[in-house]
C-alpha atoms as a printed R data frame, in Angstrom:
    type eleno elety resid chain resno       x       y       z
1   ATOM     1    CA   GLY     A     1   0.090  -0.016   0.172
2   ATOM     2    CA   VAL     A     2   2.534   2.444   0.831
3   ATOM     3    CA   ALA     A     3   4.673   1.848  -2.014
4   ATOM     4    CA   VAL     A     4   1.678   2.146  -4.802
5   ATOM     5    CA   SER     A     5   0.567   5.361  -2.738
6   ATOM     6    CA   THR     A     6   4.775   6.771  -3.159
7   ATOM     7    CA   LEU     A     7   4.150   5.902  -6.756
8   ATOM     8    CA   LEU     A     8   1.045   7.670  -7.501
9   ATOM     9    CA   ALA     A     9   1.812  10.764  -5.268
10  ATOM    10    CA   SER     A    10   5.163  10.950  -6.960
11  ATOM    11    CA   LEU     A    11   3.411  10.765 -10.666
12  ATOM    12    CA   MET     A    12   0.780  12.955  -8.867
13  ATOM    13    CA   LYS     A    13   3.098  15.703  -8.009
14  ATOM    14    CA   GLY     A    14   5.295  15.216 -11.500
15  ATOM    15    CA   THR     A    15   1.498  16.164 -13.260
16  ATOM    16    CA   ILE     A    16   1.325  19.110 -10.864
17  ATOM    17    CA   ILE     A    17   4.133  20.711 -11.847
18  ATOM    18    CA   LEU     A    18   4.543  20.121 -15.611
19  ATOM    19    CA   GLN     A    19   0.886  21.695 -15.335
20  ATOM    20    CA   ASP     A    20   1.379  25.275 -15.078
21  ATOM    21    CA   GLU     A    21  -2.109  26.764 -15.448
22  ATOM    22    CA   ASN     A    22  -4.531  25.940 -12.186
23  ATOM    23    CA   THR     A    23  -2.271  24.462 -10.141
24  ATOM    24    CA   ASP     A    24  -3.179  26.534  -6.850
25  ATOM    25    CA   SER     A    25  -6.508  25.544  -7.454
26  ATOM    26    CA   LEU     A    26  -5.219  21.802  -7.544
27  ATOM    27    CA   VAL     A    27  -2.943  21.885  -4.607
28  ATOM    28    CA   TYR     A    28  -6.102  23.333  -2.407
29  ATOM    29    CA   TRP     A    29  -8.344  20.737  -3.205
30  ATOM    30    CA   LEU     A    30  -5.463  18.085  -2.939
31  ATOM    31    CA   ALA     A    31  -5.098  19.129   0.636
32  ATOM    32    CA   GLY     A    32  -9.279  18.694   1.059
33  ATOM    33    CA   ALA     A    33 -11.483  22.187   1.668
34  ATOM    34    CA   VAL     A    34 -14.822  22.150   1.898
35  ATOM    35    CA   ASP     A    35 -15.350  26.031   1.872
36  ATOM    36    CA   GLY     A    36 -15.407  26.016  -2.334
37  ATOM    37    CA   SER     A    37 -18.143  23.521  -2.537
38  ATOM    38    CA   ASN     A    38 -22.179  24.875  -3.023
39  ATOM    39    CA   TRP     A    39 -25.448  23.312  -3.396
40  ATOM    40    CA   ASN     A    40 -25.531  21.848  -6.592
41  ATOM    41    CA   ASP     A    41 -22.186  19.770  -5.587
42  ATOM    42    CA   VAL     A    42 -24.527  18.796  -2.842
43  ATOM    43    CA   ARG     A    43 -27.163  17.670  -5.709
44  ATOM    44    CA   THR     A    44 -24.865  16.070  -7.423
45  ATOM    45    CA   ILE     A    45 -23.408  13.729  -4.738
46  ATOM    46    CA   LEU     A    46 -26.995  13.274  -3.320
47  ATOM    47    CA   PRO     A    47 -28.304   9.985  -5.542
48  ATOM    48    CA   TRP     A    48 -24.681   8.325  -4.659
49  ATOM    49    CA   THR     A    49 -24.330   8.740  -0.951
50  ATOM    50    CA   MET     A    50 -28.188   8.178  -0.593
51  ATOM    51    CA   VAL     A    51 -27.768   4.214  -2.116
52  ATOM    52    CA   GLY     A    52 -24.117   4.166   0.074
53  ATOM    53    CA   LEU     A    53 -26.382   4.777   3.092
54  ATOM    54    CA   GLY     A    54 -29.190   2.735   2.130
55  ATOM    55    CA   VAL     A    55 -27.114  -0.459   1.614
56  ATOM    56    CA   THR     A    56 -24.546  -0.016   4.406
57  ATOM    57    CA   ALA     A    57 -27.864   0.229   6.682
58  ATOM    58    CA   TYR     A    58 -29.476  -2.849   5.011
59  ATOM    59    CA   LEU     A    59 -26.380  -4.337   5.930
60  ATOM    60    CA   ALA     A    60 -26.212  -3.504   9.702
61  ATOM    61    CA   VAL     A    61 -27.522  -7.190  11.370
62  ATOM    62    CA   SER     A    62 -25.006  -8.778   8.512
63  ATOM    63    CA   LEU     A    63 -21.943  -6.484   9.605
64  ATOM    64    CA   ASN     A    64 -22.920  -7.451  12.805
65  ATOM    65    CA   LEU     A    65 -22.904 -10.628  12.862
66  ATOM    66    CA   LEU     A    66 -19.655 -10.626  10.440
67  ATOM    67    CA   ALA     A    67 -17.849  -8.819  13.776
68  ATOM    68    CA   LEU     A    68 -18.953 -11.214  15.922
69  ATOM    69    CA   GLY     A    69 -16.432 -13.798  13.172
70  ATOM    70    CA   GLU     A    70 -17.101 -15.519   9.569
71  ATOM    71    CA   ASP     A    71 -17.223 -18.630  11.079
72  ATOM    72    CA   VAL     A    72 -20.642 -17.263  13.514
73  ATOM    73    CA   ALA     A    73 -21.919 -15.283  10.398
74  ATOM    74    CA   VAL     A    74 -21.394 -18.482   8.183
75  ATOM    75    CA   GLY     A    75 -23.322 -20.903  10.330
76  ATOM    76    CA   LEU     A    76 -26.119 -18.172  11.021
77  ATOM    77    CA   GLY     A    77 -26.156 -18.310   7.323
78  ATOM    78    CA   ARG     A    78 -24.960 -15.503   5.815
79  ATOM    79    CA   ASN     A    79 -23.218 -15.163   2.946
80  ATOM    80    CA   ILE     A    80 -20.012 -13.338   4.149
81  ATOM    81    CA   HIS     A    81 -18.174 -12.474  -0.304
82  ATOM    82    CA   VAL     A    82 -21.815 -11.075  -0.572
83  ATOM    83    CA   ILE     A    83 -21.553  -9.128   2.553
84  ATOM    84    CA   ARG     A    84 -18.618  -8.082   2.047
85  ATOM    85    CA   ALA     A    85 -18.955  -7.509  -1.794
86  ATOM    86    CA   ILE     A    86 -22.152  -4.880  -1.411
87  ATOM    87    CA   GLY     A    87 -20.831  -3.527   1.877
88  ATOM    88    CA   GLY     A    88 -18.096  -2.763  -0.238
89  ATOM    89    CA   LEU     A    89 -20.056  -1.116  -2.758
90  ATOM    90    CA   GLY     A    90 -22.127   1.214  -0.492
91  ATOM    91    CA   ILE     A    91 -18.514   2.375   1.347
92  ATOM    92    CA   ILE     A    92 -17.451   2.838  -2.458
93  ATOM    93    CA   CYS     A    93 -20.544   5.246  -3.355
94  ATOM    94    CA   VAL     A    94 -20.593   6.943   0.103
95  ATOM    95    CA   ALA     A    95 -17.100   7.876   0.180
96  ATOM    96    CA   GLY     A    96 -16.196   8.736  -3.511
97  ATOM    97    CA   SER     A    97 -19.035  11.088  -3.574
98  ATOM    98    CA   ALA     A    98 -17.504  12.979  -0.190
99  ATOM    99    CA   VAL     A    99 -13.837  12.912  -2.119
100 ATOM   100    CA   ALA     A   100 -15.559  14.205  -5.428
101 ATOM   101    CA   VAL     A   101 -16.790  17.021  -3.341
102 ATOM   102    CA   ALA     A   102 -14.418  18.350  -1.006
103 ATOM   103    CA   GLY     A   103 -11.168  16.304  -2.290
104 ATOM   104    CA   PRO     A   104  -9.193  13.807  -0.179
105 ATOM   105    CA   ILE     A   105  -9.690  14.780   3.297
106 ATOM   106    CA   THR     A   106  -7.297  12.405   5.721
107 ATOM   107    CA   PHE     A   107  -8.167  10.664   8.914
108 ATOM   108    CA   VAL     A   108 -11.712  11.530   9.244
109 ATOM   109    CA   GLY     A   109 -12.710   7.941   7.858
110 ATOM   110    CA   LEU     A   110 -10.082   6.406   9.951
111 ATOM   111    CA   ILE     A   111 -10.450   8.294  13.071
112 ATOM   112    CA   VAL     A   112 -14.334   8.886  13.572
113 ATOM   113    CA   PRO     A   113 -15.144   5.365  13.393
114 ATOM   114    CA   HIS     A   114 -12.817   4.338  16.114
115 ATOM   115    CA   ILE     A   115 -14.312   7.425  18.290
116 ATOM   116    CA   CYS     A   116 -17.677   6.481  17.711
117 ATOM   117    CA   ARG     A   117 -16.941   2.398  18.481
118 ATOM   118    CA   ARG     A   118 -15.532   4.043  21.948
119 ATOM   119    CA   LEU     A   119 -18.315   6.047  22.600
120 ATOM   120    CA   ILE     A   120 -21.654   3.205  22.178
121 ATOM   121    CA   GLY     A   121 -19.424   0.158  21.881
122 ATOM   122    CA   VAL     A   122 -19.957  -2.210  17.835
123 ATOM   123    CA   ASP     A   123 -23.271  -2.110  17.211
124 ATOM   124    CA   HIS     A   124 -23.914  -1.360  13.150
125 ATOM   125    CA   ARG     A   125 -27.136  -0.336  13.391
126 ATOM   126    CA   VAL     A   126 -26.076   2.685  16.166
127 ATOM   127    CA   LEU     A   127 -22.547   3.136  14.468
128 ATOM   128    CA   LEU     A   128 -23.741   3.510  10.993
129 ATOM   129    CA   ALA     A   129 -26.121   6.399  11.925
130 ATOM   130    CA   LEU     A   130 -23.688   8.481  14.510
131 ATOM   131    CA   ALA     A   131 -20.565   8.355  11.991
132 ATOM   132    CA   PRO     A   132 -21.629  10.696   9.715
133 ATOM   133    CA   LEU     A   133 -22.916  12.640  12.287
134 ATOM   134    CA   LEU     A   134 -19.596  12.550  14.050
135 ATOM   135    CA   GLY     A   135 -17.552  13.155  10.821
136 ATOM   136    CA   ALA     A   136 -19.956  16.426   9.572
137 ATOM   137    CA   THR     A   137 -19.347  18.153  13.209
138 ATOM   138    CA   MET     A   138 -15.357  17.442  12.861
139 ATOM   139    CA   MET     A   139 -15.464  19.072   9.757
140 ATOM   140    CA   VAL     A   140 -17.715  21.698  10.346
141 ATOM   141    CA   TYR     A   141 -14.871  22.516  13.293
142 ATOM   142    CA   SER     A   142 -11.866  21.636  11.013
143 ATOM   143    CA   ASP     A   143 -12.808  24.005   8.786
144 ATOM   144    CA   ILE     A   144 -13.781  26.953  11.342
145 ATOM   145    CA   LEU     A   145 -10.339  26.027  12.680
146 ATOM   146    CA   ALA     A   146  -8.986  26.049   9.300
147 ATOM   147    CA   ARG     A   147  -9.706  29.409   8.919
148 ATOM   148    CA   PHE     A   148  -7.766  31.215  11.735
149 ATOM   149    CA   ILE     A   149  -4.476  29.109  10.435
150 ATOM   150    CA   ALA     A   150  -3.486  31.637   7.867
151 ATOM   151    CA   TYR     A   151  -5.658  35.072   8.777
152 ATOM   152    CA   PRO     A   152  -7.065  36.956   6.704
153 ATOM   153    CA   PHE     A   153  -6.537  33.443   4.017
154 ATOM   154    CA   GLU     A   154  -8.108  30.786   3.730
155 ATOM   155    CA   SER     A   155  -6.964  27.085   4.911
156 ATOM   156    CA   PRO     A   156  -8.071  23.531   3.527
157 ATOM   157    CA   ALA     A   157  -9.993  22.253   6.222
158 ATOM   158    CA   GLY     A   158  -7.361  18.589   5.272
159 ATOM   159    CA   ILE     A   159  -5.018  20.535   6.926
160 ATOM   160    CA   VAL     A   160  -6.656  20.400  10.490
161 ATOM   161    CA   THR     A   161  -7.857  17.213  10.279
162 ATOM   162    CA   ALA     A   162  -4.317  15.715   9.656
163 ATOM   163    CA   LEU     A   163  -2.970  17.368  12.350
164 ATOM   164    CA   VAL     A   164  -5.679  16.022  14.810
165 ATOM   165    CA   GLY     A   165  -6.426  12.439  12.696
166 ATOM   166    CA   GLY     A   166  -2.308  11.990  12.360
167 ATOM   167    CA   PRO     A   167  -1.007  11.429  16.204
168 ATOM   168    CA   TYR     A   168  -4.778   9.741  17.258
169 ATOM   169    CA   PHE     A   169  -4.132   7.024  14.231
170 ATOM   170    CA   LEU     A   170  -0.862   6.687  15.507
171 ATOM   171    CA   TYR     A   171  -2.049   6.376  19.137
172 ATOM   172    CA   LEU     A   172  -4.517   3.648  18.102
173 ATOM   173    CA   THR     A   173  -1.983   2.147  16.087
174 ATOM   174    CA   GLN     A   174   0.478   1.744  19.890
175 ATOM   175    CA   ARG     A   175  -2.473   0.753  21.277
176 ATOM   176    CA   THR     A   176  -3.630  -2.217  19.045
177 ATOM   177    CA   ARG     A   177   0.274  -3.135  19.574
178 ATOM   178    CA   ILE     A   178  -0.023  -3.485  23.396
179 ATOM   179    CA   ASP     A   179  -3.400  -4.580  23.733
């Protein structure tokens, strides 16, 4: 994953360097920002977001069974391959539509579910409702903080989420190694 990410990042940086026009807006979008979005963007992604949320809500009980272990889910009559495939498509719809509007805002999708699990447990019926709300709240506060980083200029919200998410993600990896 790291090798592919590094390769693609190098290709992207090379493309940015070779492209003289619109480089500033491209770099700003790559950091992740929501301040340039409008209601037309929301209307564009709304069908994909609704499909993704509907699919994940439909799979909530199956995801709870899958969290108990593959053997338990299979023993209770669930097809784990179908659950993973359909769940993956739902996640792709939701994440892809968010990235299409805001850019690749880092760590929101990684740390918010962990925070939600600590708050409410692992019940996907509740988790899949709370995580988007907590993620949206994090984005609002990150955008507000980003506006003050280089005042009077706007900074991308992705800077704040990376500054908060990076250390939290490192904490999670260290805690997992200890457990």
